[in-house]
N, C-alpha and C positions, 0 to 999 in steps of 0.2 A: 866196573862195578857198573851195576845198572840199577837207580834207586825208582822205587814207584810209588807215589803218594795214595792217602787212602781218599774216600768221597763218595762212597756209594755208587749209584749207578753211573755218577760221572767215570767210571774206571772203563766205559765203553770209549770217552774219549782219549785216554791213555793207550787202550788198544789199537788205536786209529794211528796213533803216532808210532807204535809199535810194527803195526803193519808196514808201512811205507819205510820204517829203518829197517826191518827184515828184507824186504823188496829189493832195496839198494843195496845191501851188504851182500846179496847173494849175485847182484848182477856183478857186484865188482869184485867178487870171491870167483867166481863161472862156476857156484855151487847152486842149483836150482833147489835142492833140499836141504840147504843150510839153515838153521835154526838157531835162535838167540844163545841159546846153552852153549853153541859151539862158539860164539865169539866173547861174550862175557864170562870171567871168572869167577864173580859173583854176584848175583843177582838179590834185591832184597825188597820188601815192600810191609806197608801196614795196611792193616784192614782193606777195602777191595783190593787193594794193591799186594798184598798179601796171598791174596788167591790167585793173581795172575802171575805172580813172584815164582811161587810153589809150580803150576803148569808147567812156566818158562823152564824152570831149572829141571824138571824133569824131563826134557825135550821134545815138548809140545811145539806145534807151530803157532802161529798167531793166528789162524783162521779157525784151529779148534778150540781155540780158546773164546773165541769170539764169539762161536757158536753156542758153547757152553754156557756162557755169560747170558746173552739174549734169554737161553731158558732158564737159568737162574735167577735175572730178575725178574721174570714175569712169574715165577713161580713163587718168589720168597716175598715180592711189596704187593702183597694182598691185602689190602686193609681190612678189618675188621670193626661195626659198630661200636662193639663191645673193649677194642683195644685202641686206647690213646695215647698210651706210652706214660701215664701218671701211676695208676695201681698196678699196672701188669706192662709187659712191654709191645709196645706197637705193633709188633710183627712175631707169628712163631718160627720153630727153628727147624722143622720138620723137613722141608723143603729142603734148605740150604745140607741139612744132614745127610741126606738122600742124596744129594747131590755129589758132595765133598766124599763120602763112602763110595760112591760109583765113578767117581775120578781119581781118588788116590788110593782108594782100597785099604791096606793094613800097610804102606809104606812109612819106612821110619826114617828120620835123619841119617841114619846109616844106611839105607837101602844103595846098594849099588847103581840101581835105576835113575838115582840122582844126578845127573849129568854132571853139575856144575856147583860152585857155592850158593848155599841158599841162606837166607837170613830174614826172620819174621820178627816183627816188635809187638810186645803185648805188654797189657798192664797187668800186674798182680793186684788185686783186688783188694784181697785181705792183710797183704803188707805195704800198699801202697808203693809200689817199687816197679820200674821199666826193667823188664826181660827183655835182651836181646838174644833171642833164639837161632842158631847157625849150626851148620853141620861141618865146622871147622875140628878135626880130631884130636888138635893140639890145644883146645879150649879148655880153661879151669874146669868146667863142669861136663865136659865130653862122657864121662863115664854114666850121666844121669840122661841127657839130653839125648845123646845117640838113640834110644830108646823110643823117646816121644813120636808118637803118630803124627805124621803131617796134617792128616785133616782135622786133626783135634788143634793143635798150634794155629791153624788158617782159621778154625772156628772161632777161637780165642781172641784171634787177632783182628777178627770182623764184628764180637759183639759189643757194638756200639749202645752205650747205656741210654736205656727206654726205648731201644728197637730191637734189641734182642737179650734175652737172659745171660748171665757170666756162665763161661765154659768151664768145668770142674775137670783137674787135671791132677793124676798122683805125680806129683815132682819128684818124690824119692820116697822109698818104701814107707808107709806109716805115714807120708803126711801128703796132704790133698792142698793142691790151692785154688782158687777163684779167680779166671782171667776174664778181662774184660779188653775192648777196641785200645788197638797199639795208640790210637789217635788222643785217647785221653792223657797220653805222655806228650812230652814237646816234639814227638817225632813223627806227628803223622804225617809229614814232609820228611822220611828216612836218610835223605843224604848226608847231613851231616853225623849222623848214628854209624853210617856205612863208613863213613871217615874215620870213625874213631876205633871201627871194627878192623881197619887194616892196618891202624898203628897199635892198640892197648894191647900190652903184652899177655895178659890174662886170656884174650880171645885168639891167640895163637897163630895168627898170620904175619905179624910185623912186618907188612912189605916196605920195601925201600920207595922214599919219598922222591918227587922231581915229576917235571911237567913230561916229561917221557917215559917213567915209571907207573904212574898210577894215574888214570882217568874217571871219573866220576860222571854217569849220564845220569840225570835227573828228568822224570817226566812226571807233568802234574796231571790233574784231572778235573781243570779250569777252577779260576777263582774273580770272586767278585766283593769289591768296595761297597759299601753301603752308605749313602751321607744321611745323616741323621738330623733332624731337626732338635736344636739343644733341651729347648725347654719340654718339648711334648714325650720326649725320652728319657727326660728328669724325672717326668710326672708318672710313668709307667710302673705299675705294682710291682713289689719287690721280685716274685717270682718270675717275671717276665723280663727284668732286667739281668735277675742271676743266669737267664739260658742266653743270654746277650752277650754277656760276659764271659761264658765259657768259649764260646765262638771266636770274642775277639781275643783271648790268651792266644786260643789255635792260631790264627793269625797271625798275631804277634812272635808266637814262636816259628813259624813260617818264617818270616821277615829275619829275624835273627838268623836263621838256618842257613838263607840265602844269601845275606850280609858278610857271614863268617866265611863261607865258602869262596865267595867272590873274593875277600880280601886273602886267603890263603892261594890263589889259584891265577893260572894263564886261564881266563874264560874267554872264549871268543863271542860268549852269549852274554855277556856283562849287561846288566840293565839296572836304571835307577830305581832302586830302593827306597832311597830317605834322600831327599835333594841334599841335607848338610853335610851326609857323610859321602856323600858319592864320589868325592874328590879324593879324600881318605883313601878308601877302598880300590878307586882305580890307580893311585898312586903308590900304594904298599910296598915296602920292602922286603913282604912275606910271601907273594906273589907265584915263586916259582915252587909251592910244595906239590901241586897237582895240575894237572888238567879238571875243568869242570865246565860242563855241559848243560842248560837248563832250559826243557821246554814246557812251555805252558801256553794257556790262553786266558784274558778276561773276559768272563761272560757280561759284558758291559756293551751295548748296542755302538757307543761309539768308539771302542776300542776294535770292535769286529769290523765296522766300516771301516776306519783307516788302516787298520793292518792287514784285512785279507779281503776287503771289498765286500763286506757279506753286507745286507739289509736284514735287520733284525732287530726288532721294537725291544725297548727295556722290560717291557712286560714280559716279552718272550723270553729275555736274555735271564730275568730275574727267576722264571719258572725253571729254565734250563738247571740252575745253578742248586736247586733243591735233591738232597741225598736220595729221595724215592722217587724221583721224576720219570717213571719206566714211560709214559708218553714220549718224553721228549728224547728218547735214546738214538732214535735214528737220526734226529740233527744234531744230537752233539756229535756222533760219531762222520756226518759230514763235515761238519767244523773240525773236528780233530784232523781228519784227512788233509783238508785246505790247509791248517796250521801247519802239520809236517810238511808239506810239500813247499812251503812259504820256507819254514826255519831250518829243515835239516840240510846239512852240509856235508857230503860224505869226506871231505879232503879234513874235517875235525877229527873223522874216527879213525883215520887211517895215516 
């Protein structure tokens, strides 16, 4: 299983990892036309990761998606002076809808052109529920979801509140749901959700557990930890603290996601997430349920220097961490390629 995080334009960093991954798998298999849909049995994503996941699942190579992604980001993230994300969403959806219409046309989850398993995470706004949308014909709600158009679900998963307006979808005859970004759920990093997808009976997969039976490869979009002055942050206005709290909740959900997967897995990429819990995780008796690989970078000058030998000022690293920083896409892509070359070990895949 391949799990792709949300993160706005930082998805270009994920694609750099996938570019290196695809190249190495092609060389190992001696198949120059291999695509990731040939290797992974299920590809899932949230928000920007949903766009990439859907394109990969229908058999696109990474270069095709990179081209789509650059055009898409430049068309979508064009701020207008009357749009500030307060009274109206910060960005319009016309460019996004045009791109999704062109790329996915009217493909449904049940379309035979979808070459592998596909999972997309979205939040149903009107019922406050996380939706796990996938193409398993044994799923409990397949009779409804098989006719959902992929472009609509992808649009829903990427409808970040204050950035884009919600997506309306007829979930069944006579009932319409309003959907927003899957990152509003605890699954902006969808890796743990994909583990549940593989195990929960209602989803219809029920794959066997074990290090040699189940592998989840999780690719991030870059992360950053902000150190805040306690007194100045405590004195901020309520609305500013509310926005910060939402991001902190997303970061906390991501940490819990990674901690649980390390607890349950044999993970050659295991990292220190919480110093207090590290020994508990590394010595867990539960670690044989799956193999778990996590790849990501920290958009912090010290980490980039120590881990990749890159000289990036903290001011630049902070700018690169923004969800809509189109100007930093080339730099993010370069960082992603270097990180992938340093971190990916094909022996973990084969």
